[in-house]
Wavefront OBJ file of the C-alpha trace (Angstrom):
o trace
v 7.620 -7.515 -34.678
v 8.473 -4.063 -33.226
v 5.350 -1.979 -32.426
v 5.537 1.258 -34.451
v 4.867 4.706 -33.120
v 1.393 5.859 -34.024
v 0.955 9.399 -35.199
v 3.384 12.294 -35.479
v 3.580 12.876 -31.699
v 6.648 11.792 -29.699
v 6.347 8.413 -28.093
v 7.327 8.114 -24.421
v 7.724 4.625 -22.986
v 7.680 4.159 -19.214
v 8.985 0.905 -17.891
v 7.651 0.205 -14.373
v 4.200 0.747 -12.837
v 5.327 1.716 -9.334
v 4.961 5.157 -7.805
v 7.654 6.691 -9.994
v 6.236 5.276 -13.266
v 2.573 6.082 -12.447
v 3.239 9.689 -11.387
v 5.431 10.240 -14.475
v 2.595 8.933 -16.728
v 0.008 11.137 -15.022
v 2.196 14.147 -15.261
v 3.118 13.534 -18.854
v -0.481 12.863 -19.946
v -1.207 16.618 -20.279
v 1.648 17.083 -22.750
v 1.370 16.451 -26.535
v 2.887 12.953 -26.453
v 1.780 9.387 -26.710
v 2.664 7.240 -23.714
v 3.124 3.508 -23.203
v 3.391 2.176 -19.627
v 4.941 -1.253 -19.456
v 4.928 -3.540 -16.312
v 5.221 -7.210 -15.799
v 2.174 -7.181 -13.563
v -1.216 -5.676 -14.306
v -1.372 -3.912 -10.901
v 0.329 -1.145 -8.934
v 1.588 -2.458 -5.635
v 2.106 -0.412 -2.457
v 5.165 -2.286 -1.242
v 5.476 -0.516 2.210
v 2.343 -2.383 3.321
v 3.351 -5.817 2.039
v 4.246 -6.866 5.570
v 0.625 -6.144 6.617
v -0.475 -8.798 3.989
v 2.242 -11.165 5.254
v 0.966 -10.866 8.819
v -2.750 -11.087 7.795
v -3.780 -7.574 8.779
v -4.674 -6.711 5.228
v -5.646 -8.661 2.075
v -3.612 -8.369 -1.146
v -6.390 -6.396 -2.869
v -6.171 -3.670 -0.138
v -2.725 -2.619 -1.235
v -2.921 -3.120 -5.033
v -4.842 -1.451 -7.872
v -5.020 -2.296 -11.565
v -2.760 -0.019 -13.573
v -5.318 0.311 -16.386
v -7.976 1.476 -13.844
v -5.588 4.146 -12.393
v -4.662 5.504 -15.922
v -7.989 5.066 -17.735
v -8.883 8.796 -17.778
v -5.774 9.646 -19.738
v -6.630 8.851 -23.359
v -2.996 9.210 -24.633
v -1.740 6.583 -22.197
v -1.581 2.922 -23.229
v -0.803 0.127 -20.721
v 1.097 -3.084 -21.762
v 1.556 -6.123 -19.515
v 4.923 -7.598 -20.262
v 8.484 -7.867 -18.819
v 11.214 -5.654 -20.222
v 14.328 -7.836 -20.619
v 16.740 -5.235 -22.066
v 16.992 -1.851 -23.688
v 18.534 -1.277 -27.134
v 19.887 2.241 -26.835
v 21.043 2.496 -30.416
v 17.764 1.319 -31.886
v 15.623 3.144 -29.252
v 13.783 0.012 -28.388
v 12.525 -1.594 -25.220
v 12.767 -5.301 -25.705
v 10.137 -7.351 -23.903
v 9.745 -11.084 -23.393
v 7.361 -10.819 -26.313
v 7.822 -7.963 -28.805
v 9.568 -4.664 -28.907
v 8.516 -0.997 -28.373
v 10.227 1.943 -30.014
v 10.558 5.107 -28.014
v 11.488 8.715 -28.585
v 11.831 9.254 -24.885
v 12.251 6.633 -22.133
v 11.704 6.591 -18.371
v 13.075 3.479 -16.628
v 11.435 2.923 -13.154
v 11.884 -0.764 -12.506
v 13.030 -0.332 -8.825
v 14.918 -2.923 -6.831
v 14.814 -6.511 -5.802
v 15.947 -8.459 -2.769
v 19.477 -9.861 -2.586
v 20.958 -12.768 -0.617
v 24.529 -11.471 -1.084
v 25.597 -14.431 -3.206
v 23.600 -16.995 -1.277
v 20.561 -17.497 -3.457
v 20.094 -21.037 -2.112
v 18.867 -19.448 1.184
v 15.737 -18.100 -0.648
v 13.901 -21.409 -0.356
v 14.285 -21.302 3.474
v 13.998 -17.572 4.019
v 11.611 -15.871 1.675
v 12.045 -12.080 1.108
v 9.243 -9.606 0.933
v 9.041 -7.791 -2.394
v 5.851 -9.203 -4.082
v 2.322 -10.184 -3.237
v 3.414 -13.844 -3.846
v 6.156 -13.307 -1.280
v 3.732 -11.904 1.285
v 1.236 -14.750 0.829
v 4.061 -17.295 1.063
v 5.241 -15.765 4.371
v 1.663 -15.629 5.706
v 1.150 -19.344 4.839
v 4.455 -20.346 6.562
v 3.690 -18.258 9.568
v 0.282 -19.731 10.375
v 1.318 -23.242 9.329
v 4.003 -23.082 11.923
v 1.402 -22.733 14.662
v -0.702 -25.498 13.166
v 2.254 -27.836 13.022
v 3.286 -27.003 16.615
v -0.325 -27.784 17.881
v 0.146 -31.431 16.729
v 3.572 -32.031 18.335
v 4.171 -33.199 21.902
v 4.895 -30.659 24.696
v 8.532 -29.997 25.236
v 9.736 -31.447 21.958
v 12.549 -29.603 20.237
v 10.673 -29.679 16.982
v 7.685 -27.885 18.504
v 9.988 -25.197 19.959
v 11.467 -24.750 16.470
v 8.005 -24.232 14.987
v 7.317 -21.626 17.722
v 10.531 -19.750 16.855
v 10.563 -17.009 14.240
v 13.728 -15.344 12.989
v 13.751 -12.153 10.932
v 17.058 -11.293 9.235
v 17.688 -7.640 8.683
v 17.135 -4.673 11.040
v 15.917 -2.124 8.503
v 12.337 -0.898 8.359
v 11.043 -4.120 6.779
v 12.644 -6.386 9.342
v 11.618 -4.188 12.232
v 7.988 -3.916 11.013
v 7.771 -7.662 10.398
v 9.212 -8.497 13.881
v 6.732 -6.215 15.630
v 3.768 -7.566 13.718
v 4.662 -11.194 14.245
v 5.124 -10.602 17.981
v 1.689 -8.941 18.138
v 0.205 -12.059 16.424
v 1.727 -14.269 18.987
v 0.843 -12.210 22.060
v -2.601 -10.940 20.993
v -4.176 -12.284 17.828
v -3.753 -16.028 18.498
v -4.118 -15.858 22.261
v -6.550 -18.518 23.339
v -7.042 -19.989 19.883
v -5.060 -23.225 20.499
v -5.305 -25.997 23.118
v -1.960 -27.697 23.086
v 0.321 -24.703 22.663
v 0.468 -21.181 24.078
v 1.322 -18.802 21.149
v 2.228 -16.041 23.586
v 5.382 -18.039 24.420
v 6.619 -17.952 20.915
v 10.134 -16.547 20.249
v 10.591 -13.708 17.785
v 14.200 -13.002 17.048
v 15.494 -10.050 14.971
v 19.048 -10.432 13.706
v 20.997 -7.450 12.473
v 24.587 -7.679 11.235
v 25.302 -4.036 12.112
v 25.632 -2.513 15.619
v 22.113 -1.052 15.625
v 18.671 -1.485 13.984
v 17.261 1.140 11.697
v 20.730 2.342 10.717
v 19.173 5.047 8.419
v 17.874 6.859 11.385
v 19.677 8.970 13.972
v 21.129 7.029 16.912
v 18.487 8.142 19.414
v 15.608 7.003 17.197
v 17.416 3.749 16.514
v 17.756 3.116 20.265
v 14.158 4.144 20.889
v 13.050 1.617 18.195
v 15.023 -1.131 19.802
v 13.516 -0.441 23.255
v 9.964 -0.469 21.729
v 10.556 -3.863 20.025
v 12.081 -5.328 23.184
v 9.063 -4.120 25.272
v 6.762 -6.151 22.962
v 8.849 -9.266 23.518
v 11.037 -9.273 20.359
v 14.650 -10.472 21.076
v 16.917 -8.002 19.179
v 20.450 -9.256 18.382
v 22.784 -6.835 16.764
v 26.268 -7.640 15.492
v 24.872 -11.010 14.333
v 25.853 -11.827 10.772
v 24.118 -14.901 9.305
v 26.480 -17.484 7.861
v 23.988 -20.093 6.778
v 20.265 -20.885 6.574
v 18.807 -24.371 6.410
v 15.303 -25.892 6.664
v 15.947 -26.370 10.355
v 17.182 -22.867 11.316
v 19.839 -20.188 11.086
v 23.595 -20.166 11.730
v 25.288 -17.083 13.124
v 28.949 -18.188 12.983
v 29.016 -21.462 14.713
v 25.960 -20.745 16.774
v 22.714 -22.391 15.547
v 19.210 -20.974 16.164
v 16.490 -23.609 15.581
v 13.636 -21.995 13.720
v 11.184 -23.429 11.188
v 10.116 -19.892 9.967
v 12.791 -17.546 8.756
v 12.076 -14.253 6.944
v 14.724 -12.333 4.910
v 14.706 -8.603 5.095
v 18.353 -7.740 4.597
v 19.537 -5.888 1.518
v 18.246 -4.782 -1.865
v 19.822 -4.789 -5.369
v 18.812 -2.612 -8.232
v 16.778 -4.059 -11.079
v 19.032 -5.860 -13.616
v 17.440 -3.787 -16.464
v 19.804 -0.994 -15.482
v 22.753 -3.090 -16.699
v 21.425 -3.057 -20.240
v 21.614 0.702 -20.504
v 25.364 0.645 -20.928
v 26.106 3.427 -18.488
v 28.000 3.510 -15.194
v 26.476 1.736 -12.188
v 27.178 2.114 -8.435
v 28.097 -0.892 -6.289
v 24.373 -1.609 -5.632
v 23.623 -1.782 -9.417
v 21.987 1.604 -9.515
v 22.317 3.821 -12.570
v 24.434 6.978 -11.927
v 22.228 9.657 -13.464
v 22.808 13.259 -14.388
v 21.450 16.102 -12.184
v 18.251 16.231 -14.398
v 17.832 12.419 -13.988
v 18.850 11.643 -17.569
v 21.629 9.159 -18.223
v 25.055 10.174 -19.616
v 25.059 10.761 -23.447
v 21.356 10.131 -23.743
v 19.294 13.208 -22.794
v 16.069 11.461 -23.925
v 16.422 8.597 -21.345
v 15.646 9.007 -17.697
v 16.080 6.691 -14.779
v 14.105 7.213 -11.473
v 13.146 5.609 -8.193
v 15.225 2.958 -6.525
v 17.071 2.229 -9.774
v 18.643 5.711 -9.908
v 21.619 7.011 -7.969
v 21.114 10.762 -7.970
v 23.028 11.517 -4.852
v 24.605 15.043 -5.011
v 28.233 15.232 -4.065
v 28.840 15.169 -0.252
v 25.187 14.356 0.412
v 23.594 11.218 1.931
v 21.948 8.791 -0.541
v 18.238 9.556 -1.120
v 15.924 7.291 0.795
v 14.396 4.436 -1.192
v 10.756 5.423 -0.278
v 7.614 6.339 -2.225
v 7.997 10.187 -1.904
v 11.416 9.956 -3.537
v 10.077 7.979 -6.473
v 7.043 10.232 -6.809
v 9.164 13.408 -6.972
v 11.519 11.843 -9.455
v 8.674 10.668 -11.626
v 7.105 14.079 -11.729
v 10.360 15.712 -12.436
v 11.338 13.395 -15.244
v 7.952 14.059 -16.791
v 8.558 17.816 -16.534
v 11.884 17.516 -18.252
v 10.538 15.458 -21.135
v 7.760 18.025 -21.520
v 10.479 20.676 -21.748
v 12.456 18.725 -24.348
v 9.397 18.260 -26.487
v 8.728 22.021 -26.282
v 12.403 22.750 -27.244
v 13.320 23.998 -23.763
v 16.223 23.049 -21.449
v 15.787 20.498 -18.652
v 16.232 21.352 -15.005
v 18.061 19.762 -12.120
v 16.229 17.442 -9.780
v 16.004 18.682 -6.115
v 14.736 16.331 -3.568
v 12.347 17.821 -0.928
v 12.728 15.723 2.180
v 9.254 14.935 3.679
v 10.732 12.608 6.260
v 10.342 8.878 6.830
v 8.658 6.676 9.393
v 9.001 3.097 10.538
v 6.293 1.305 12.641
v 7.499 -0.832 15.503
v 4.195 -2.353 16.549
v 0.930 -1.430 17.993
v 0.905 2.282 18.882
v 4.644 2.539 18.361
v 6.719 4.028 15.595
v 9.782 6.211 15.030
v 10.627 8.739 12.398
v 11.647 12.190 11.173
v 9.152 14.595 9.648
v 10.590 17.740 8.139
v 13.509 17.605 10.493
v 11.500 16.915 13.642
v 12.126 13.593 15.361
v 8.905 11.778 16.458
v 8.306 8.498 18.199
v 5.628 6.599 20.081
v 1.908 6.936 19.518
v 2.122 10.227 17.618
v 4.633 8.791 15.115
v 2.392 5.709 14.749
v -0.592 7.904 13.840
v 1.481 9.852 11.393
v 2.722 6.636 9.864
v -0.862 5.265 9.552
v -2.374 8.336 7.878
v 0.656 8.981 5.610
v 0.532 5.393 4.287
v -3.219 5.689 3.664
v -2.674 8.929 1.835
v -0.245 7.219 -0.571
v -2.589 4.360 -1.380
v -3.884 4.913 -4.809
v -7.667 4.891 -5.139
v -10.322 5.953 -2.559
v -11.751 2.470 -2.303
v -8.408 1.117 -1.134
v -7.984 3.883 1.480
v -11.412 3.325 2.847
v -10.908 -0.455 3.045
v -7.488 -0.227 4.688
v -8.828 2.331 7.267
v -11.777 0.176 8.145
v -9.643 -2.990 8.395
v -7.134 -1.260 10.563
v -9.803 0.270 12.895
v -11.322 -3.199 13.286
v -7.957 -4.882 13.946
v -6.982 -2.145 16.400
v -10.107 -2.483 18.480
v -10.419 -6.313 18.338
v -6.712 -7.362 18.210
v -7.894 -9.520 15.346
v -6.401 -9.994 11.843
v -9.016 -10.409 9.163
v -6.872 -12.367 6.629
v -5.661 -15.375 8.635
v -6.445 -17.882 5.844
v -3.960 -20.554 4.959
v -4.133 -20.852 1.147
v -1.975 -22.538 -1.487
v 0.296 -25.413 -0.708
v 0.246 -25.726 3.045
v 2.241 -28.940 2.980
v 5.066 -27.033 1.172
v 4.998 -24.302 3.942
v 5.201 -26.909 6.779
v 8.187 -28.597 5.412
v 10.104 -25.627 4.002
l 1 2 3 4 5 6 7 8 9 10 11 12 13 14 15 16 17 18 19 20 21 22 23 24 25 26 27 28 29 30 31 32 33 34 35 36 37 38 39 40 41 42 43 44 45 46 47 48 49 50 51 52 53 54 55 56 57 58 59 60 61 62 63 64 65 66 67 68 69 70 71 72 73 74 75 76 77 78 79 80 81 82 83 84 85 86 87 88 89 90 91 92 93 94 95 96 97 98 99 100 101 102 103 104 105 106 107 108 109 110 111 112 113 114 115 116 117 118 119 120 121 122 123 124 125 126 127 128 129 130 131 132 133 134 135 136 137 138 139 140 141 142 143 144 145 146 147 148 149 150 151 152 153 154 155 156 157 158 159 160 161 162 163 164 165 166 167 168 169 170 171 172 173 174 175 176 177 178 179 180 181 182 183 184 185 186 187 188 189 190 191 192 193 194 195 196 197 198 199 200 201 202 203 204 205 206 207 208 209 210 211 212 213 214 215 216 217 218 219 220 221 222 223 224 225 226 227 228 229 230 231 232 233 234 235 236 237 238 239 240 241 242 243 244 245 246 247 248 249 250 251 252 253 254 255 256 257 258 259 260 261 262 263 264 265 266 267 268 269 270 271 272 273 274 275 276 277 278 279 280 281 282 283 284 285 286 287 288 289 290 291 292 293 294 295 296 297 298 299 300 301 302 303 304 305 306 307 308 309 310 311 312 313 314 315 316 317 318 319 320 321 322 323 324 325 326 327 328 329 330 331 332 333 334 335 336 337 338 339 340 341 342 343 344 345 346 347 348 349 350 351 352 353 354 355 356 357 358 359 360 361 362 363 364 365 366 367 368 369 370 371 372 373 374 375 376 377 378 379 380 381 382 383 384 385 386 387 388 389 390 391 392 393 394 395 396 397 398 399 400 401 402 403 404 405 406 407 408 409 410 411 412 413 414 415 416 417 418 419 420 421 422 423 424 425 426
């Protein structure tokens, strides 16, 4: 049964509890509307720090907060846990896996997912990093690899394969993962084993393009590569993966034996955008109007990684938290204007910059047009990421964990949980 709108006030449905959806809900809460936030999970996840969970620097609870807790002060906001499967534009309904919700105004903020470019069979051998489950799976595989290598005879090819880690994709996710895995090998696990020397592990970063961090200027991309290589990461550009198996990775006819492979190459917009019946770009993103509404439906807004709001002649907006936040606030402002009978306004992105951490004390980035790298960039990255964590408790925990890890070279969440047998044989 469809859930009716309660009361005479307009009903706003927000699909997605990421940064865009949450900031839209908080901004709209002061307007005379009733709001329903729908997400398939009951928590808000700070995805930029997922790799810290995957590499045992943080626990899952450090980077996630219950959506209900975040929005509990706003009495006109209701939270529903459910997965939106399609949107009925004519009937003004969001269709869930169980039930429907009518809307007067709609904000779609379901983000993006990973893509294997038509090779979904690779997912079982090379997990991506988009969810907490992904991060825990990678963490399990990573530490099980060392445990398996410890039991194998010295010099065996199988042991070498367990001590080889391949990361596919030279964007921020791949670069950050490669740097963190190298630090685990050279510092965290140093002296923990008797039969193997983790410091001799191979960490290989494969990038199909001619440089890593292609979103950054050439000089910062080159600086990032040099920082990675100084830590011991082997960076291979111009290497397009042609196949992945349980035994390793193929680049053309060349085979790289590796039991642990991580996928960080490419994203695809949420499939929910296809159900809106409006034009999409080649990445599946919805091409929105200047005010973030969709063509022929001024009451429906699309924001975050699902939206293509690139002005003519401009570079695409970065798929980062500040972009989603600004879009969420602006969409909320425009809905408030429509409710008040006023015209909407064009969205203008204010570039706050972006940063990518390379490893311990190393990062590169641009902040308000100024290029930064090294320790200063790393400090900026650290405090900016803490700032965007929702909830003081999370910020305090992350800061304490990072301080401890920094001083001790330890990682507090090195527990192998779940099906360790599956991780060993994957």
